[in-house]
N, C-alpha and C positions, 0 to 999 in steps of 0.2 A: 418493573424493569430495574435491574441491578446495575449500578454504576460499575465501570471497569476498575480493575485493581489499580492501586496507586503505582505509578511508575511505568505503566505500559505505554503511555503517550509522551509526546514532547511537551504538550501542555498538561497540567494536572487538574482535570475536571473543568467545570463550568461555573460561572457566577450564578448563585441562587437568586440574585436580584435582577438578572437579565430576563426581560419579559418579551422581547422581540425574538421570535423563533423562526427556524427554517421549516421547510415542508416536512421534515422528519422530526420536528420538535426540539431541535438543538438550538442553543443560542447562536446568533449570527456571528459571534466572535470566535467560533471554532469550526474546524473542518476535519472530519474524521475519515481516515483512510484505513480500510480493512484488507489485510492480505490473507488469502485463503489457499490452503493446500489440503492434503489428505490427513496426515496424522498430527500436524502442527508441532512437529519436532525437528524438521529438516528445512524444507524450502521456505515456508512462511515465516518461521523465526528469523532466518537469515535475511529475508526481504524486509521484515518489520524493522529489525535492528539496523540494517544498512540504510533504510530510508531515514530513520531517526538520526543516524550518524551524519549522513550527507546533508540533511537539512540544517543540522546544528553547525556543521562546517561552514555553510554558506550564510546563514542568518543569525546564528547564536540565539539569544533569547527572543529575537523578533519572529522566530519560527514557532513560538509557543502556542499559536492558534491552531497548529496542525497536530492532531492527535492520531497516533499511529498504533494500530493493534493487529492481531492476527488470530486465526482460529482454523480448525480443521474439520472437513466434512465427516471424517471418522477420527476426530481429535482425541488424543491421548490425554484426557482430562487430568490436570495436576502433574503431568510428567515433565521432567526437564528436557531441554533440547538435546539432540544427539551430540556427543562429544566432538565429532568431526565438524558439526555445524559451529560449535563454539570456536574451534580452531580456525575455521574460515573467517569468522567475524574478527578474531584476533589478528588475522593477516591484514585486514583492512583498518585495524585500529578501532573497531566498534565494540561496544559494551554488550556482553552476553549475560551479564549477571541478573539474577532475580526472575528469570523467565520460567513460566509454567504453561504447559499446553492447555488448550481449551477446545471443547467441541463446539462447532458452529451452531448457534441458536438463532431463532427468529429475531430476537432483540438486537443481535449484532448487525444483522442486515438492515433492520429498521433504522438504526442509529447511524449507519455509514453513509457518508456523502460520496465516497468512491470505493468500490470493491475491485481489487486486483487479484486475479486468480493465477495459479500456476499453469493450469491447463484448460482446454475448452470444456472438458467434462465438469470440472469444478465450476466454471462459469455457468454451465447449464443447470447445475444443482442449485446454485445461488438464485438464479432467475426463477427456477421452479418453486422456490419458497414464496414467491409473490412479493408483496410490499413495494410494487412499482420499481423493482430493482433493475429492470432491463436497461434503462438509460444511464445507469451509473455503475454497471458491472462489465468489466473487460478482463481478458487475460492480460497479464503484465506486458507481454511482448506485443499484443494487439494495441494496447494503449500507447506503448512506445512508438509504434509505427504511425499511429494517428497524430500523436503529439508532434512528431517530427515534421508533419505536413502543415502545422498551424504556424502562421506568421506571428512571432512574439509581439510585434507592434500592434496587433489587434487585441491583445489582452490588456486588462487593467494594469497600471504600473504598480510597483511594490509600495509606492507612497499611498495608494488606495487601500492597501492591506493585503497580506498574503492570503487571507480567507476569501476575499472578493476575487482575487486573481485565480485561486484554485477552483472556485465555483464556475467561473467563466471558462476555464480550461476544460472542465468536464463537459459543459454544454457544447463547446466547440468540437471536442472529440466525438461526442455522440452524434453530432450533425454530419460528421464525415464517415461514420460507419456505413458500410455498404458501398462506398465509393473506393475505398482503399483496402482491397482484399489481400489476404496473405497469399504468397506465391504457392504455398503448399500447406497441408495440414500441420506438418511438423514445425513450421515457422512460428506458430503461436504457443508452442509447448515448452515448459521447463520440466524436464524429466526428473523422476523421483530418485534421489541418491540413497535412500534408506537401505542400510546394510552393505553399501558399496565402500570401497577403500577411500582413504583420504584424497588420493589424486582425483577421483571422480567428484567428490564433494567440492574440491577446489575448482574444478572445471565448471560445476554448476554455480559456484559462487561468482566466478568470472562472468558467466552468462547473465546472472542476476544484476551484477554491477553494470555491465554494458547496457542492459535494458533500463535500469533505474536512473542512470546518469542524465539522459535527456529529459526524463520525467521530472526529476528534482530540479533541473535547470529551468524547465518550463514553469513549474510550480512557484519557484522562488524568484525567477528573473535573474539569477546569479549563476554563472557557469562555474564548473569545478575549477579548483586551483591547479595550475599546471605543475 
């Protein structure tokens, strides 16, 4: 299994000396979030980099235990993100530098503690890969809906660590699945802006931002700055 490229996460790798591991083999002082779309050049790069940006805004170096990555089910391996995606990230003050596209591999799913997909089809593809991914794979908007229904007071405090809190959040969201259904199929989708004009990319960026904000707040216990 190959380690992720340097710089793809908020944290930079794991301690070789750590011997206490999670059920997916990662040290307990890290929590890996994997964003999945189709080509890994539009939606998932935006979501990856916005997640990193918003966590840093809230926690600074305290968010180092959260490792944020992305990949595509038909990933453009080694490709840069679309220029309009870079512009959307710049609009939010997020860093787009150094990104290269990746095709989704089994090892990415195995290592992920939380998989957030752009659409229900992507979610189904991830779950079909196996690796007990069902309880930790959601569409982004589905996870947002579930997170909003979780009482923050029931989650571990930030003093117990952001990783402990993140793991508890995923368990709580999985327990709610099936009880809080989407009002319609489209409600859980983030549509592909590939080849669209910048205005559509910006609208997708706004959708992703609105969906990510409550997720990052729940993960960190820190609301966005007004």
